[in-house]
BANUTOR-344857 format. One record per residue (C-alpha): residue in one letter; residue number from 1; z, y, x. Coordinates in steps of 0.2 Angstrom, whole numbers, padded with zeros to 4 digits, always signed. Each point is the difference from the previous one (the first is absolute). Layout:
# BANUTOR-344857
+------+-----+-------+-------+-------+
| rest |  nr |     z |     y |     x |
+------+-----+-------+-------+-------+
|    A | NUM |     Z |     Y |     X |
...
+------+-----+-------+-------+-------+
//
This chain:
# BANUTOR-344857
+------+-----+-------+-------+-------+
| rest |  nr |     z |     y |     x |
+------+-----+-------+-------+-------+
|    M |   1 | -0069 | -0103 | +0097 |
|    S |   2 | -0001 | +0018 | -0003 |
|    H |   3 | +0015 | +0012 | -0003 |
|    V |   4 | +0001 | +0016 | -0010 |
|    K |   5 | -0003 | +0016 | +0010 |
|    E |   6 | -0002 | +0018 | -0004 |
|    N |   7 | -0014 | +0005 | -0012 |
|    D |   8 | -0003 | -0018 | -0006 |
|    T |   9 | -0003 | -0003 | -0018 |
|    V |  10 | +0012 | -0014 | -0007 |
|    K |  11 | +0005 | -0008 | -0016 |
|    V |  12 | +0019 | -0003 | -0001 |
|    H |  13 | +0012 | -0007 | -0013 |
|    Y |  14 | +0017 | +0009 | +0000 |
|    T |  15 | +0016 | +0001 | -0010 |
|    G |  16 | +0010 | +0016 | +0002 |
|    K |  17 | +0019 | -0001 | -0002 |
|    L |  18 | +0015 | +0011 | +0002 |
|    A |  19 | +0015 | -0005 | +0011 |
|    D |  20 | +0009 | -0007 | -0016 |
|    G |  21 | -0015 | -0012 | -0003 |
|    T |  22 | -0007 | +0011 | -0014 |
|    I |  23 | -0019 | -0003 | +0000 |
|    F |  24 | -0009 | +0017 | -0003 |
|    D |  25 | -0018 | -0006 | +0002 |
|    S |  26 | -0010 | -0016 | +0004 |
|    S |  27 | -0018 | -0005 | +0001 |
|    L |  28 | +0003 | -0019 | -0003 |
|    Q |  29 | -0006 | +0001 | -0018 |
|    R |  30 | -0016 | +0009 | +0004 |
|    E |  31 | -0013 | +0002 | +0014 |
|    P |  32 | +0007 | +0003 | +0017 |
|    L |  33 | +0000 | +0018 | +0006 |
|    E |  34 | -0016 | +0004 | +0010 |
|    I |  35 | +0003 | +0014 | +0012 |
|    T |  36 | -0007 | +0008 | +0016 |
|    L |  37 | +0013 | +0004 | +0013 |
|    G |  38 | +0002 | +0017 | +0007 |
|    Q |  39 | -0006 | +0010 | -0015 |
|    G |  40 | +0017 | +0005 | -0005 |
|    M |  41 | -0001 | -0009 | -0017 |
|    L |  42 | +0016 | -0010 | +0004 |
|    I |  43 | +0017 | +0005 | +0005 |
|    P |  44 | +0001 | -0001 | +0019 |
|    G |  45 | +0012 | -0015 | +0001 |
|    F |  46 | -0011 | -0011 | -0011 |
|    E |  47 | -0015 | +0003 | +0012 |
|    K |  48 | +0011 | -0004 | +0015 |
|    G |  49 | +0006 | -0016 | -0008 |
|    L |  50 | -0018 | -0006 | -0002 |
|    I |  51 | -0005 | +0003 | +0018 |
|    D |  52 | -0002 | -0016 | +0010 |
|    M |  53 | +0001 | -0011 | -0015 |
|    K |  54 | -0012 | -0015 | -0001 |
|    V |  55 | -0008 | -0007 | -0016 |
|    N |  56 | +0012 | -0010 | -0011 |
|    E |  57 | +0015 | +0006 | +0010 |
|    K |  58 | +0015 | +0005 | -0010 |
|    K |  59 | +0014 | +0012 | +0005 |
|    T |  60 | +0013 | +0011 | -0006 |
|    V |  61 | +0002 | +0018 | +0006 |
|    T |  62 | +0014 | +0013 | -0003 |
|    I |  63 | -0007 | +0018 | -0001 |
|    L |  64 | +0013 | +0013 | +0003 |
|    K |  65 | -0002 | +0015 | -0012 |
|    E |  66 | -0006 | +0011 | +0014 |
|    E |  67 | -0016 | -0011 | +0001 |
|    A |  68 | -0001 | -0002 | -0019 |
|    Y |  69 | +0002 | +0015 | -0012 |
|    G |  70 | +0013 | +0010 | +0010 |
|    D |  71 | +0016 | +0008 | -0005 |
|    I |  72 | +0004 | +0007 | -0017 |
|    Q |  73 | -0005 | +0018 | +0001 |
|    K |  74 | +0012 | +0012 | -0010 |
|    E |  75 | -0014 | +0013 | -0002 |
|    L |  76 | -0010 | -0013 | -0011 |
|    F |  77 | +0014 | +0002 | -0013 |
|    Q |  78 | -0005 | +0013 | -0013 |
|    M |  79 | +0008 | +0007 | -0016 |
|    V |  80 | -0013 | +0001 | -0014 |
|    P |  81 | +0003 | +0009 | -0017 |
|    K |  82 | -0001 | -0012 | -0014 |
|    E |  83 | -0012 | +0012 | -0009 |
|    H |  84 | -0013 | -0005 | +0014 |
|    L |  85 | +0001 | -0018 | -0006 |
|    P |  86 | -0012 | -0007 | -0014 |
|    E |  87 | +0010 | +0001 | -0017 |
|    E |  88 | -0001 | -0019 | -0002 |
|    I |  89 | +0010 | -0004 | +0016 |
|    Q |  90 | +0018 | -0003 | -0002 |
|    P |  91 | +0006 | +0001 | +0018 |
|    E |  92 | +0012 | -0013 | +0006 |
|    V |  93 | +0007 | -0003 | +0018 |
|    G |  94 | -0011 | -0013 | +0008 |
|    M |  95 | -0015 | +0004 | -0010 |
|    G |  96 | -0016 | +0002 | +0010 |
|    L |  97 | -0012 | +0015 | -0003 |
|    M |  98 | -0018 | +0004 | +0007 |
|    S |  99 | -0004 | +0017 | +0006 |
|    K | 100 | -0017 | +0007 | +0005 |
|    N | 101 | -0001 | +0009 | +0016 |
|    A | 102 | -0011 | +0016 | +0002 |
|    D | 103 | -0014 | -0011 | +0009 |
|    G | 104 | -0001 | -0012 | -0015 |
|    T | 105 | +0010 | -0014 | +0008 |
|    E | 106 | +0015 | -0007 | -0009 |
|    R | 107 | +0018 | -0002 | +0006 |
|    Q | 108 | +0013 | -0012 | -0007 |
|    L | 109 | +0017 | +0008 | -0004 |
|    L | 110 | +0017 | -0007 | -0005 |
|    I | 111 | +0012 | +0009 | -0011 |
|    T | 112 | +0017 | +0000 | +0009 |
|    E | 113 | +0010 | +0012 | -0011 |
|    V | 114 | -0002 | +0006 | -0018 |
|    H | 115 | +0008 | +0016 | -0005 |
|    E | 116 | +0000 | +0010 | -0017 |
|    D | 117 | -0015 | +0011 | +0005 |
|    S | 118 | -0007 | -0008 | +0015 |
|    I | 119 | -0002 | -0016 | +0010 |
|    V | 120 | +0000 | -0004 | +0019 |
|    V | 121 | -0015 | -0010 | +0006 |
|    D | 122 | -0002 | -0010 | +0017 |
|    A | 123 | -0017 | +0001 | +0008 |
|    N | 124 | +0004 | -0012 | +0014 |
|    H | 125 | -0009 | -0016 | +0002 |
|    P | 126 | +0011 | -0013 | -0010 |
|    L | 127 | +0002 | -0010 | +0016 |
|    A | 128 | +0005 | +0015 | +0011 |
|    G | 129 | +0017 | -0002 | +0009 |
|    K | 130 | -0002 | -0019 | +0000 |
|    D | 131 | -0003 | -0013 | +0013 |
|    L | 132 | -0013 | -0013 | -0006 |
|    I | 133 | -0003 | -0018 | +0003 |
|    F | 134 | -0017 | -0007 | -0001 |
|    E | 135 | -0005 | -0019 | +0000 |
|    L | 136 | -0018 | +0000 | +0007 |
|    E | 137 | -0013 | -0013 | +0000 |
|    L | 138 | -0017 | +0004 | +0009 |
|    V | 139 | -0014 | -0008 | -0011 |
|    E | 140 | -0015 | +0007 | +0010 |
|    I | 141 | -0006 | +0011 | +0014 |
|    K | 142 | -0017 | +0007 | -0004 |
+------+-----+-------+-------+-------+
//
C-alpha cells in the first residue's frame, strides 16, 4: 500500500480545532480537500502531517503556531480614521472588514478598538498566534 510523499496529490478530510476544542474549520460536510503537496498552498505543519499516511488512515496532529500562521505581528495593527469607512458601517469591536490591497487582492481585517474618530484594525490571520489541532483522514492518493 502506498504512502503519501512530497508532491503527491491527495484528498483528505480534516477537522481543525483550537486547544480549547473550538472547531474553526471542517471538510466533513463537504467534499474532501484535494491538494498537491509542496506547492505552498497549505500551512507547513498540515503538509508534514500528511506525509507517510496511507489511504483510509486517520490521525490527529498538533501544529505549533510556528508551522501554522506564526506569531501575532504588532505591525499589522493599524489605526484608521472613521472617515475612511463607508457611511453605512457602524464599527464595533470584533467586527470583520475587507480591505483591497494595491494588487487587487483582499485582506480580512478585524476591528480591535473603536475610538471617537478612529478605529484600530488587525490584519493578522485570524489563527495567528495559535497552536492548531487537525484530525486528518486520508481519502485518496492520486
